[in-house]
N, C-alpha and C positions, 0 to 999 in steps of 0.2 A: 163759787159762781158769782155772776155779776147781774145786778138788777138794772134795767134800762127802760124808763118810762113804763113801768108796770109789767114789763116782760122779763121773765127769768131766762137768762142765757147760761146754759151749762157748758163749762169748759173742761176739756177740749171740745171744740165744736166742728162738725163735719157737714159739708154741703155737697150735694150731688151723689151719684151712684158710682162708686169706685170699682172698676173691674177686679176680678180675682186674679191672683198671681198664677200664671199658667205653669211655669217651671222655674226652678231655682238655678238658672244658668246665666244670670245677669250680674254675678258678683263683680267681675272685672270691670264691666261697663258701669255698674253703679258706683264703684269706687272712683272711677274717672269722672263721673258726673258730680259726685260730692266734691271732688277737688276743684272742678270748674265753677261750682256755685258756692264755695266757701265764702262766708261773709255776706251772703245775699246776692241779688242780681238775677238775671234772666238767662236761661240756657234754652236755645232753640235746637231741638233734636230733629235733624233733617236727614232724610235718606229714602231709599227705594221702599215702596210698599212691601212689607213682609220681612224687613230686617229686624223688627222687634222694637220700634220706637215706643209704641204704646206700652208694651210690656216692661220696657226699661223705666218709663215714667210710673207705671203701676208699682213696680218693685221699690222705686225710690219713695213713693207715697206711703206704701205700707210700712216700709222701714222707718220712715220719719214718724208715722202715727203710732206704731207699736212701741217705739222707744220714747214716746212722748217728747219728741223734739220740736213739735209745733202745737200751738193752741188752736189753730184754725187750718183745716184742710178743705179746699174747694176743688172739686173735679168738674171741669167744664167740657162738654162736647162742643167743640168750636168749629164744626163744619159750616155753620152759618152765623151771621151777626145776631140774628134773632135768638139763637141758642145761647150765645155768650151773654146777651143782655138779660135773658130770662134767668140764667143761673146766678148772675150777679144780683139781680133783683131778689132772688130767693135767699141769697146770703144776707142781703140788707134786711129783708123781712125777719130773718132769724136772729139778727143781732141788733138792729135799729128799729125805730118806730117809723116804718114806711108803708103801713097798710093802705094809706090813701094816695100813694104816689104812683105815677105811671112807671113803666119798665125802665125807660132811659133815665128818668129822674132818679129812680131808686138805685140804678146801676152807678150813676154819678156819685151819689151819696156813699155807696159802698166803697168805691175807689178812694174817695176822700178819707173815709175812715181808715182804710189800709195805710194811708200816708201819715196818719197821726197816732195810731195805736202803738202801744209798746208790746202788744201781743205778738208772738211769733206765728207766722203764717206761711202756707205753701199753696200756690194757685197752679193747677195743671190745666192747660188749654190743649185739649187733645184733638188731633186731626184738623188743624187749621188748613183750610183749602184756599183762602184768598187773604193775603196780608191786609188788604184794604178793610176787611171786616173788623180789624182791631183798631181802626182809626178812632182815637179818643177813648179806647177801652183797654189800653195797655195798663196793667197794674203798675203802681209807682215803684221806682228803684229805691229800696230801703234795706238797711242792714238787718232789719228784723224779718224781712220777707224774701221768699224765693219764688221764682216763676219758672215753670217748665212748659215748653211748647213742643208739641209733636206735629210734624208737617212733612209733606213730600216736597215742599217748595224750598228753593234756595235763593229767593229774591234778596236783593241788596237791602230792602226795607226791613228785613228780619235781623239784620246785624247792625252794629254800631252802638255807641254809648256803652251802657252796661249790659247790652245783650250780646251773648256769645253764640255764634252759629256752630254747632257741633255736628259733624258728619257721623252718622251711625252706619257702620258697615255690617257685613255678614259676620257670623261666628268665625272664630279661628278654627282651623282643622281640628285642634284638640277639643275645643268647646263643642263643636258639632258632633264629634265622635262620642264624647262623654254624654251628650244629650241622648243620642241614639242608644247607647249602652243602658241608660236609665230606662228608656222606653221598651227596648228589645233586649232584655238581659241574656237571653239564651242564644243569640245570634253570634257567629264568629266575629271577632274584632276586625279582622281584615275586610270582611264584607261590610261591616258598619262604616269603616273608614272610607271604603270605595263608594258606598251609597251617599255618604256625606259629600264627597267630591262630585258625584253625579248630580246632586241637587245644588251644587254651588254654595254649600254651607249656609243656605238661606234659612233662617229660623222658621218662618211660616211654612215653607215647603217641607222642612224636616218634620214638623208637627203633623201636617196634613198627610204626608206620605206614610208616617207610622200609623195613623188612624186608618188609612186606606188598606194597608197590607194586613193590619190586625183584623179589620172587619171581614176581609176576604180569606183569612187563614193562609196568607202567603208568607213564605220565608223571604229573607233579604235578597237572596240570589234570584228568586222568582220575580220579585218586584223589579229588580235591576234589569232583568231580561225584558220585561214589558217596557220599562223606561227607555231602554236602548232602541226599541222599535220605533223608528222615526215616522212610521205610518200612523201611530197612535197619537191622538190629540192629548195635550196635557190635561185637559178637563176630564178625560177618561182615566187618568192615573191618580186622581185625587178624589176625596170624598164628595158626594153630592151635597148641595147646599144644606139639605135637611139633615145630613149626617155629620156636619162639622162639629168639632169640639165646642163646648159651651163658650169659651172665651174668644172664638173666632167669628168675625162678622161677615166674612166673605171668603170665597176660594182665592187661591193665588192669582188665577187669571182675571177674575172679576176685580180684584184689588187694583191691578195695574190698568185695567181698561178705563177706569175713572180718570186716571192720570193722563192716559193717551188722549181722551176726549178733551180734558182741560188744556193740554198743551196744544192741541190742534185748533182750539178756539182763540188762542193768542195770536196777535199779529206777528208775521203775516199768516193769515188764516189758511188752514187747509194744507199746510206743508209739513207740519211735525209728524203726522201719522205716516204719510208716504216715505218720509226720510227714515223713520223707525223701521218701516217694512224693508227698506233696502239694507239698513244696518243689521237687520235680523238674518240676512243671508250670508254674512261673512264672519270673521273671527271675533268672538266676544271679547277677547283679551286685548285687542288693540287694532283699531281701524284708523288708518291715516285720515286726518280731518280733511286734507286736501282732496281726497277721493270724492267727496260730496260736492265739490265745486267743478268737477270735470264737465265738459259739455255733454257727455253721455247722460249724466244725472240731471243737469239743469234743463236739457232739452226734454227729458222724460217728464220732469215736474211741470214744465211749461205746457205740455200736452194734456195734462190732467184737467178734468172738469172741476174748476174751483169757483164756479159761479160767474155771472155776467160781470164784465169789466175787469177781470183778473189780468194783471200784466204779466209779461214773460218773466220767468224766474231767473234772477242773477245771483252772483256770489253773495251779495249782501243779504238777500232774502234767505238764502240757505244758511248763512251764519246765524241769522236771527232765529230761524226755526230750530236749528241745532241747540241754540242757547235755551230755547223754550223747553226742549226735552231735558236739558240739564236742570233748568229751574224746577221741573217736576220730578227730578231725581230718577228719570228713566234711563239716562246715560250719564257717564262721567267723563270729564275732560282731563288731560294731563299730557304734557310733553308732545303736543301735536297729535295725540291719539285720542280716539273715542272708545270707551268701553261700555259694553252692554251686558247685563247678566244673561247667562245662557238660557235661563228659564223665561226671562222676558222675551228673548228672541223666539223661543219656541211658542210661547203664548201668542206672539204677534203673527208668526207664520200660520198658526192654527186658524186665524181669522181670514186667511186668503183662500180663494178658490184655486184649483190646479192651474188654470190659465194665468191668474194673477201671480202665483208663485213662479211660473216659468218666465213671465215678463220681468219680475223683479230679479230673477237670477240672471237673465240675459243683460239687463241694464247694469247690474253690479259687475258682471264679467267685462262688459264694454268699458266701464269706468276703470277697472283695474288695468286693463290693457292700455288705456289712454294714459293712465297715471304712471305706469312703469317707466322709469327713466331709461333713456337711450342716449349715449352708452350707459351701462350699469356701472356706477362708480363703486369704489371700495367701501361700501356701507353694508357690512354683513347683517347688521340689525335691521336696517331698512329693507334689504332684500328678503330677509327671513320673514319680516312682517307681511310683505306682499305675497310671498309663497304661502304663508299660513292662512291668509285671507282667501287665496285661491283654493287651497285645500278644503277649508271650511265650506266654501261655496259649492265645491264639487261633491261634497258628501251628502247634500240634501237630496231627498227623494225627487223624482222627476228626471226628465232627460233634456232639459233646456240647453245644457252645455255639450251634449252628445246625442244629438237628434239626427238631423239630416247630415250634419257634419260635426267635427270636433272643434269647439270654440278655440280661437287662436290663443286665448289667455292660458289654456292648458299647456300648449307648446311653449309659451313664454315662460311659464313657471319652471318647466324642465330645463330649458336653456339657461335660466338663471342659476340653477345649481351648478351646471358645468362652467358657466362664465365666471362664477365666483370661486372657482377652484375646487369643486366637488364632483369630478367626473364620474366616480363610482356611484355616487348618489344619483347622478343624472341617468346612468344606465338603469338603475333599479326603478327610478321614476318612469322612464319611458317604457320599460318592460311591462309595468303595471298598466300604463295607458294603452299600450299596444293590445294587451289582453282585453281591455274594455272595448277598444275599437273593433276588435275581431268579433266580440259578442254582439255589439250593437250595430255596427256599420257593415260588418262582413269583411272577408279577406281582400277583396279587390277594391275597396274604397280607397281613394287617394290619401285620405288622412290616416288610414290604417298603415299604408305603405310609408307615409311620412314618419309615423312613430317608429316603424322598423328602421328607417334610415337614421333616425336619431340614436337608436340603440347602437348601431354600427359606429356612428361618429364618436360617441362618447366612450365606447370600448377602446377605440384607438387613443383617445386623449387620456384614458386611464392607464395606459401603458401596455396595451395588448394590440399592437398593429396587425399581427397575423390574424387574430380573431376578427379585427375590423375588416380585413380583406375578405375573409370568409363571409361575414355578414353582409357587406356591401355587394358581394357577388350575388347573394340570394336576393337582395333588394333589387338589383339591376335586372335579374331575370323576370321578376314580377312586374317591374315598371315597364320593361319593354313589352311584355305581354298585354298589360292593361292600358298603358298610356301611349305606347309607340316610341320610336327612337328619337324623335325631335321634340318631345315634350320637355319643358324646362326642368321638371322634376327628374326625368330620366337623365338629362345632361348633368344635373347636379350630382346624381349618384355616380355617374362615370367619373366626374371630377374628383369626388371624394375617394372613390376606389383607387384612382391613380395616386392620390396623395398617400393613401395607406400602403400602397405597394412600395413607394419610396421609403416610408418609415419602417417597413418590414424588411428592408435590406436590398431592394431592387431599384436603385435610382435610375438606371438606364431604361428599365421597363416603364418607370413612371414618366420619364421624358417622352417616350413614344406614345404612351396613353394620353398624356396631356396635349401633345401635338394634334392627335385625332380629335379630342374634345374641343380644342380651340378652333379647328377648322369648322366643326359643326356649329359652334356657338357664334362664330363670325357670320356664318350663312344664315342662321335662324334668328339671331338677336342683334347683330350688328356690332361694330367695333367699340362703341362707347357704353354698351350695356354693362352694368356692374358685374354681372356674372362672367361676361367675356374678360373684363379686366381681372377678375378673380383668377381665372384660368391662366391668363398671361403671367400673373404674379407667381403662381405655383410652378408653371413651366420653367420660368427663369430660375427659381430657387433650386429645383431639382436638376436643372442644367448645370448649375454650380456643383451640386452634390455628385453629379456624374463625372466631374473632372474638369469642367470648363468654367472656372471661376471668373475669368475675364469676360467671357460671353454673358455670364449671369449679371455681372456689374452693368454691362451695356444695356441689356434687356430691362433690368430693373430700373435704370434711370429713365427709360422711356415710359415704363409702367407708372413710375412715381409721378411723372409730369402729367400723364393722362388721368390718374386717380385724383391728383390735386385739382385738376380742372373740372372733373365730373363730380367727384364726391366732396371735395373740399379738403383743406390741409389737416383738419382735426378729426376726420373720419377714422374709425378704428382700422379700416382696411388700408387707408393711406399711411397711417402710422406703422402698420405691419410691413408695408413695402419699404418704408424708410429703414426699419430695423433689419430687414433682409438685405437691403443694399449695403448697409454698414457691415454686416457679417461677411458678405462676399468681397467687399473691399479689403477686409483683413485677410481673407483667404487668398486673395489675388496678390498678396505681398505688401499691403499697406496697413499694418496693424495700428499705426499711429493715427491714420485717417479714420480707421474704424472706431477708435476710442473717441476721437473728436465728434464723429457723426452720432455715436450712441449717446454721448452726453446730451446732445440736442434732442435726440429721440426721448431720452429719459425725462428731460424737462417737459416735453410735450405730454408724455404719459402721466406725469405727476399732475400737470395742470388739468388734463381732460378726465383722467380716470381716478386720480388720487393715489396715495402712497402704498396702500395695501391691496390694490387690484393685482390679480395674477399676472397680467401683461406687464405691469410696472415692475413687479418682482423679477420676472423673466428678463426684462431689459437690464436690470441691475446685475443680474448674474452674468449676462452676456458682456456687459461693460467690463466687469471684473476679469472675465476670460481674456478679452483683448488687451487689457492693461498688462496682464501677464505676458501675452505674446509680444507686447511692445517693450518688454524688459522691466516692468514694475511688478515683480513677483510679490514683494512684501505688501504693496498696496492692494494687489489682487487678493491675496489671502485675507487681509483685514476686511476688505469690502465683502468678500464671499462669506466670511464669518458673520458679518452683520446681516446680510440678506438671508443666510440660512436661519438665523434666529427668527427673522420675520416670517420666513416660509413655514417654519415649524409652528409658529403661532397662528398663522392665517390658513395654511393649506394642510398642515399635519405632517407627520413623519413619513408617510408612505406615498405621498403625492410624487409623480414622476419628476416634477421640477425640484422638489426638495432633495430627492435622491441624486439628481444631476449635480446639485451644489455640493452634496457630500462627496461625490466622486471627484469633482474638481479639487476640493480641498485635500482629499486623500492622495491624489496623484501628485499635486504640488509638494505636499509634505514628504512623500516618498522620494521625489526628485531631490528635494533639499537634503534629506538624510543621506542620499547616495552620492551627493556632490562632494568632491574632495575639498578639504579645508586647509588653508596654510597653517603651518605650525607657528605658534607665537615665538617671537625672537627671544 
């Protein structure tokens, strides 16, 4: 022991109340923390409320104390500057002669002593809420001392120098399951594993969920059933505040609410919370950051009551507010995506009234529709992200997206499946959507019939033209009855029915049907309407399929000129006409001209859609076909082998376009094997 001005100091010495260790599942994290602080320094443990930052610091403190690795251990509740100063002053009073000194003066002397002593020390600053509270109060960087800070903040002021900002994440799946096995030893492991996933492997949620189901005598399956009920508020699935385990200071929801309030008070004030409410409606695993700068969201934010003098919300303000959510660890950034823990989303939604939920859902849906690229390039990951966000939005309770009508983003998500080479998945998607429309909107609603139309369309694209004819015939009967013969939707069904007739083996019947549709579209819509041009393109194509290749070439040249004028040269329908024109040039006896034309079409598809888009792959296959017809069989085989490899990777082995490439290769190889060869001399 050491004597100092008459006061006896017993070493090792401890200041402050150190919480108890809740559970022994911090081993991996504690080892990582020890490695980060080897040789002294400051580690700032940052992360979402509930990930176990405090418990990690508690485990490290108890480990250091029990193994006598430190002479001085100080635990500071750092939620306020006053709390930090008071604990430092307490430390000074226990070690130095500071009985007559004010708090700030005593704290200063204590920090000076830390900088000069050869004693080993550990200072834990728990729950730092404002980095500015530590101005002038940071412990010195010494090889004899270590500082641990727990905070939800990620401010730049917390890093730099000898301070290391360490992101504390949720448990790994294995750690979460092991924790639950310890708490619920009689439960089946598969149920524990699924419960851990349901709770997002969040340590605080795992602990409070086990307390809840234990108090109520529930088994794991019963609790999971309650958790899956989206009508239940998260607060009703966790212990009441008075029933929390001893080491827990607040429920999960209350823990995050403090962070939301803090983020919303940062400049620009009043934007963080409504942005989090919108983020709570979509996919927690990855929200495109650009979604939040669409006019749908900025207009919504500008219309909120944010106090007198609030200016319209622009992209810069949105970016700053999202950064504030990130600073408070409520969201995470990465690769242009925003991530939000699913339980944070649920707790956020629980704060909203039904009307507020419906408004948030509609705004998010409008934003997704606005953000969806047109045309949809060959970005399967980006497309999947948008579909996942739409699916998450559609799963929430309420009827905001399927109320008086079906929101357009639901149709866009289904078309995205088909447009990116997944027609069978599109059929399944629209079948489910049609079922929902029948239940909510009724059989005669126009959106119910539109969903049925999409089922028929993608059945044909999935390789079932006869089934498509049957389905379109049913849709036509209903649309004639409900909408009448001249409604654009009725004419669209007649157009697609004619197309399916041709694909089902009746090109002459398709030509007759298209001619009738064209006459009605000219009468109802006029010659330059995109739908009229669509029918002219189809009529010309099937005219060629019915045996008039030269007539098809002439008609398609006229359609191409009109589509280029009305839609622009890069529109997907204009490019489709260019591709059709090249095909019938070849069929009319000019395969070399077809090759030349398709090379230009391919260059346009690559530029507009990208290399992996289904239309680009189809154009490559068609180009190889006409190379063969033009006499370059070897080049055609090589090109088709390459495109087949890409089709297998992008579309899969059963896609109709993949099968068409296989057939071409098989036919050419069979022809080559049957062709007589000259004997060698």
